[in-house]
N, C-alpha and C positions, 0 to 999 in steps of 0.2 A: 145292416140297417142303414138306409139313406139318412143323411143329415141335410136339412133344408134351411136355407137363410132366405127370408123374405124381407125386402127393403121397401118401405112405403114412405110417402111424403108426410112430413110432420103434420099432425092434426087429423090424420086418417081416423075415421070413426071406428070404435072397437068392433062394431058389427061387421064392418068391411074387412077388418083384420081377421076376424073369425071366419068369414066366408072364404078368404084366401087360404088360410090354414086348412079348413075343412075340404076345400076343393082340391088342393094339392094332395092332401093325405088320401082322400078317396080315390084319386087317380092312381096313386102309387099302389094302393091295395088292389084295385081292379086291373091295372095294366101289367104290373110286374110280380104280382102275388105276394106283396109285402104283408106280413101279419098286421092285423088292424091295431094291435097294441104297441106297435113301433112308431110312435109319434115323436119326432124331434124336429121342431121348426122354430128357429130363432127369428122373431120379428123385430126389426129395428126401424126407426124413423130417421129420415134424412132431412136436412134443411135444404130447401130448393137452391139456395145460392151455393151449396157445396156439391151439387150433382150436375155434371155437364154431360149432355148427350145430344145426338143428332135426332131431331124430332121426326126425321124421315128414314131412320135406320131400317134396313131390310125392306124398304118400299112401303112401310106402314106409317101413316100420319099419326104420330103419337100425341097424347095430351100432356098437360103440365103435371099430371099426377101419376107418373110412371111407377109401376110396381116391378121390382126385379126379383125373380125367383131363381135361386141358385141351389142345385141339387148335387150333392157329393155322394157317390155310391161306388161299390166295388165293380170291377170289370165283370164281364160275363153276360151282360144283357145284349140281346140281338138288336140290330137296327130296327127291326119290325116292332120289338117291344118298346124301344125308345120313341119311335114315331107314334105308337099308340098312347104312350104316356103323355107326350106333348099334346096330342089331340084331346085326350081326356081332361088334362089340366085346363086347356082352353075352353072346352065345353062346360066343365064344372064352374069355372070362374064366371063365364057368361051367365050361367044359371043363378049365380050369386050376385048378379048385377054389376059385374066388373067387365068393362068393355075390353076387347082384344087390343084396342088402341092404347091401352094403359099398361100392358104388361110385356115383360121380356123374360124368357126362360133360358137359363144357362145350365147345362148339365155336362 
């Protein structure tokens, strides 16, 4: 079962946190076949003055409300599965109103 940590800027609305959790979870279910009842996502808030990052990292102009998604899972997923997972997370978050300029996925 994957374990997810989602870090959001302090003051992020509960609805946006829920959209992040739902979007990542649905992508895991659809992309790697994770059972739908295996939801483990720890959401934490960071103070902007305690998070330093390059706003142009990986060639993307990022906003001041960066969301970091960290996924820990066992080995054995193919590169194709991982690419599909990342693409599905991005698509799901966009559907939830979260711009790709505001998130970073680390798995």
